[in-house]
ZAVO-706557 format. One record per residue (C-alpha): y, x, z. Coordinates in steps of 0.001 Angstrom, whole numbers, padded with zeros to 6 digits, always signed. Layout:
YXZ ...
This chain:
+049410+007043+073295 +051425+008325+070250 +050338+011235+068566 +052753+013910+067553 +051842+016127+064516 +054062+018961+063150 +054614+018516+059594 +057117+021308+058429 +058635+024426+059953 +061378+026519+058493 +063550+029367+059635 +067549+028781+059479 +069984+030835+058510 +071575+030696+062329 +068091+031819+063350 +067317+028421+065172 +063950+026705+063990 +064094+023055+063162 +060902+021063+063497 +060202+017997+062111 +057708+015575+064026 +056022+012338+062761 +055712+010377+066334 +054584+006750+066253 +055787+006145+062513 +059326+007660+063187 +060650+010836+062087 +062099+013368+064739 +064587+016396+064231 +064355+018648+066884 +065996+022155+067901 +064636+024581+069162 +066009+027782+070798 +066812+030945+068617 +064157+033225+067895 +064421+036512+068501 +064460+038725+065426 +062092+041839+065412 +063271+045044+065509 +062849+047312+062316 +060842+050081+062707 +061372+054127+062200 +058443+054881+060865 +059349+058483+059407 +062544+060914+059426 +062956+064036+056703 +065558+065995+056423 +065944+068196+053299 +069195+070723+053421 +070110+072790+050422 +073682+074427+048788 +074117+071271+046671 +073677+068972+049238 +071543+067910+052469 +069724+064445+052199 +068536+062770+055612 +066186+059846+054958 +065158+057221+057365 +061777+055286+056221 +061199+052346+058126 +059103+048717+057418 +062094+046732+056590 +065860+046964+054523 +068473+048681+057230 +071928+047472+057130 +074448+050054+057676 +077903+050989+058399 +079399+054467+058683 +082556+056265+059203 +083904+059806+058995 +086194+061777+062227 +087891+064746+061588 +089055+067134+063994 +085965+068710+064395 +084155+066599+061415 +081258+064100+061765 +079985+061051+060604 +079056+058099+062202 +077020+056349+061401 +075465+052142+063179 +072501+050670+061972 +071674+047689+063131 +068446+045647+064201 +066744+048737+065278 +065823+050058+068344 +065907+053657+069125 +062265+055009+069477 +060150+058387+069991 +060417+058189+065599 +064448+058228+065180 +064572+060429+068382 +062601+063497+066173 +065961+063400+063362 +067504+066061+066144 +065091+068487+066078 +064859+068135+062649 +068440+069393+061883 +067336+074160+061285 +070940+076459+061967 +070403+077121+058597 +071770+073679+057201 +074359+073799+055230 +076665+071305+055951 +074700+069598+059308 +075256+071348+062695 +073367+068863+064993 +072934+065131+065338 +072992+062791+068086 +071111+059579+067843 +071517+056889+070811 +071268+053164+071511 +074728+052331+070947 +074476+048291+072069 +071471+045753+071690 +069805+046511+068398 +072425+048869+067093 +071533+052535+066944 +074490+055287+066431 +073884+058455+065007 +076933+061160+064961 +076155+063979+062886 +078482+066442+063701 +079551+068701+060511 +080034+072214+059474 +082666+070860+057190 +084149+067982+055161 +081330+066035+053450 +081414+062901+051053 +078768+060967+052199 +076581+058711+050127 +074655+055902+051804 +072381+053541+050325 +068649+052237+050543 +065798+052470+048259 +063226+049620+047726 +059375+050323+048603 +057998+052825+045371 +055558+055249+045254 +054038+055478+048522 +057131+054798+050417 +058037+051791+052275 +061663+051435+052713 +064244+054123+052734 +068110+054513+054147 +069503+057369+052548 +072131+059677+053193 +073341+062805+051157 +076221+064676+051925 +077502+066091+049861 +080770+068911+049830 +083992+067634+049851 +084847+071268+047835 +081472+071754+046004 +079526+075565+045610 +080300+077201+041918 +077262+077611+040644 +077328+080941+038688 +079717+082136+041369 +077154+081600+044228 +074781+083101+042006 +076734+085964+041207 +077722+086318+045220 +073694+086511+046224 +073211+088984+043380 +071071+086702+040987 +073866+086994+038570 +075186+089369+036003 +079180+088824+036050 +079242+089865+032557 +080912+087008+030235 +078306+084583+028727 +080005+085487+025007 +080234+088928+025992 +078329+090783+022670 +075815+093229+024434 +074037+096233+022486 +070478+095221+020878 +067776+096417+022578 +065935+097104+019006 +066604+097471+015825 +065046+096314+012858 +064684+098282+009427 +065618+095250+006413 +062568+094529+004987 +063724+095986+001462 +063271+099630+003061 +059945+099069+004136 +057389+101278+002335 +053322+101681+002389 +051935+103179+005093 +050421+105773+002413 +053388+106578+000815 +055207+107349+004258 +053848+110899+005803 +055317+111477+008974 +054849+114378+011247 +053299+114174+014443 +055904+114156+016347 +057577+111092+014653 +054591+108925+015243 +054175+109909+018555 +057656+108391+019080 +055701+104893+019165 +055327+103964+022825 +051818+103224+023525 +052355+101290+026916 +055072+099209+025560 +054569+095536+025455 +052781+094392+022251 +055623+091075+021814 +057905+092087+019664 +061023+092760+021042 +064196+090681+019894 +067266+092212+018610 +070222+090414+020851 +073775+090030+020125 +074319+089076+023375 +073578+088280+027255 +070678+085202+027097 +070797+082533+029709 +067593+080909+030691 +067637+077580+032964 +064122+077329+035090 +063341+073477+035791 +060890+073161+038781 +059839+069552+038651 +060049+067290+041329 +060746+068414+045155 +062185+067052+048710 +061012+063341+048390 +059372+063681+044896 +056408+065512+045652 +055060+064949+042075 +051158+064889+041587 +048620+065609+044889 +046037+067616+044298 +042268+066686+045825 +042656+069760+048112 +046232+068121+049495 +048209+070647+047287 +051738+069104+046139 +052688+069556+042519 +056098+070471+043476 +055177+073552+045785 +052620+075179+043002 +055683+074652+040504 +058214+075909+042594 +055702+079159+043403 +055514+079974+039551 +059346+078959+038563 +059809+081915+041203 +057376+084175+039775 +058677+083359+036295 +062486+083991+037446 +061651+087633+038498 +060335+088713+035430 +062898+087306+033353 +065096+089308+035374 +063243+092488+034931 +063811+092436+030977 +067261+093564+029285 +070204+090946+028264 +068104+088223+029662 +069332+086516+033388 +067999+083083+034592 +069312+079993+036566 +067048+077577+038712 +067384+074107+039257 +066034+074209+042883 +065175+077198+044392 +063596+075058+047473 +062510+072244+048542 +064540+069447+047513 +065360+066372+044978 +067262+067234+041907 +067858+064176+040036 +067001+064444+035833 +070673+064436+034857 +071651+066675+036836 +068774+069204+036627 +070280+068935+032186 +074040+069038+033807 +073354+072535+035873 +071754+074260+032086 +074711+072581+030313 +076936+074574+032970 +075458+077831+032586 +075569+077539+028920 +071455+078264+028782 +070255+079366+025466 +066718+077916+026953 +065603+074964+028872 +061735+075533+030340 +060698+072659+032680 +057580+073531+034683 +055309+070478+035881 +051350+070588+036556 +049717+067609+034948 +047763+064766+036909 +045461+062107+035323 +043359+058872+036681 +040179+060925+036598 +039561+064786+037666 +037176+065839+034665 +041228+065765+032578 +041565+069328+032188 +043866+072120+029845 +047690+073478+029839 +050011+071008+027006 +053690+071577+026317 +055843+069174+025239 +059081+068933+023529 +061895+065937+022760 +060837+062804+020421 +063113+061268+018822 +061131+058531+017955 +057696+057914+019171 +055364+060078+021397 +052937+061683+019629 +050378+060475+021725 +049265+057420+023760 +048796+060279+026428 +051851+061702+026191 +054055+058208+026321 +051934+057508+029767 +053274+061285+031029 +056621+061175+030373 +057231+057589+031749 +055372+058830+034871 +057930+061968+034867 +060227+059663+034005 +059992+057911+036982 +061198+060673+039584 +064379+059653+039942 +063325+056109+041157 +060322+057844+043592 +063197+061024+044679 +065883+058123+045040 +069124+058064+043584 +072115+056326+044339 +072195+053619+041443 +075929+052649+042269 +076896+056218+041413 +074748+057676+038903 +076661+058655+036075 +075109+055864+033548 +077648+057302+030245 +075952+060692+031256 +072770+059567+030753 +074167+057472+027503 +075591+060908+026091 +072116+062555+026628 +070354+059781+024161 +072939+059709+021816 +073252+063522+021244 +070059+064760+021414 +069661+066509+017866 +067206+067201+015300 +068140+070824+015364 +067645+071002+019094 +064447+069026+018534 +063427+071804+016215 +064166+074901+018067 +061968+073279+020648 +058751+073208+018813 +059544+076526+017836 +059992+077189+021289 +056867+074702+022399 +054357+076485+019740 +055201+079926+021094 +054622+079512+024566 +051709+077274+023814 +049902+080098+021784 +050417+082762+024713 +049284+079869+027397 +046079+079682+025066 +045278+083139+026319 +045072+082144+030326 +043658+078359+030293 +041752+075650+028186 +045041+074138+026089 +044740+069853+026755 +046247+069748+023151 +046085+072839+020288 +049778+071701+019208 +052888+070825+021156 +053162+066924+021666 +056389+065339+021834 +057420+062051+024176 +061092+061007+025395 +060893+062903+028633 +064446+062608+030039 +064961+066446+031440 +064688+067747+027408 +067728+065250+026726 +069996+068178+026767 +071903+067683+023004 +072760+071361+022513 +069756+073155+024624 +066331+074132+023279 +064254+072609+025794 +060295+072215+026740 +058440+070704+029402 +055079+073130+030529 +052230+071069+032225 +050647+074077+033562 +047364+072730+034184 +045870+069806+036011 +046397+069405+039469 +044264+066131+039395 +041371+068414+038464 +039752+070198+041801 +038816+073419+039549 +042162+073322+038126 +044078+072747+041516 +042268+075847+042211 +043896+077937+039626 +046973+076621+040513 +046990+077886+043886 +045976+080910+043265 +048174+084124+043080 +046859+085936+040356 +046842+082509+037951 +050729+081962+039109 +051331+084993+037600 +049125+085019+034177 +051338+081763+033643 +054410+083748+033825 +053721+086687+031918 +052543+084158+029351 +055331+081822+029339 +058048+085381+028795 +056339+086076+025898 +056334+083268+024712 +060167+083217+025294 +060149+086910+023517 +058474+085948+020993 +060701+083016+019763 +063693+084998+020467 +061919+087692+018617 +062188+085250+015421 +065516+083134+016730 +067855+085507+018099 +070818+083710+020253 +073879+083565+018018 +077321+083143+019381 +078210+079205+019082 +079984+077283+020492 +078867+074485+023459 +079433+071104+023387 +081442+070081+026897 
């Protein structure tokens, strides 16, 4: 009796299996029945609504193939996902659409035909969808992403004016100075200036010791809370996420800036959603920002690392190995948060790289030094000077830009600080004092912007 032994098994594109058998010295080829392809498993669904756009993410254990089309009257987007069976996780998408979502009214999910699930998004207005996939990265497996952008995007400044968050004066309008400084030649030694008591009493003992800048126009500050949405940033041992901590600090700082005469502020994100690095810079330039301040909470591979840091852009190399490591980590935010590579503006990236100027970096170093000095009063400094590296988010060519690492969220003691209301308030106060000191010596002047 001859014995058969399987020596090769290979799947074919036609989804059949061909097996070569060796029987009594003769090669036999047999074609077996088609293999049933295993359905992909949807393991998580997430929805990130924002004024800019709404993102819907399906995380799955393999890459998915989809087709989609738009229907009008009423506006809908229909998506067919192949190789998927409807499961309980996918059904959760229905409940994740909130009433305040600016673009999605509701979503319907069903098994359209075998191995094909259909999603129908009922829309509140006409959208320009971007549908793309992301390869596994960080803690994520394969992701299928739907970004729903409005056909008529809201004007950034008009939206803030409507919400009462933005003074409606012209950005170039000359405002009355808030302080007057005598020319140096008019100053005399103290003993040569006998002044009546009432003139001495005019100095307010409660006044902020920080020099008040002489302003020639409204100052516009862009605050950039790092990470957001699909990109949580670093996570502390206690489970606190960088994206939440820095948004809270940024909102506190925003409220303090809005109380200052002749200052206004814009947040690159005001909720938990993802903003690509280049878009953060674009937003700052749209409002003609005078400063760009990106707020983060550092992490390192060991929990002993601690302290606050301030970084500026480098035209050459990083000022230290740690600065280079951190810049590489922060620059990976687009990969983790997820950008549509096909629609990514490569020309914008090139312009930001080429037009970053020595003057911008010099101003950034001055701003960074002023802020670092103030932060040193409330927390240990990781480095005693402003560091430099190639942070993508600092590459606005005409805006002094710094990145603040408020503390190490990977250090349990500093994680506790970062989640403490009092410390967050102290950090916001310190950054504001640094900004005011910078402008006291570098008053903003009317200037032409690059467009």
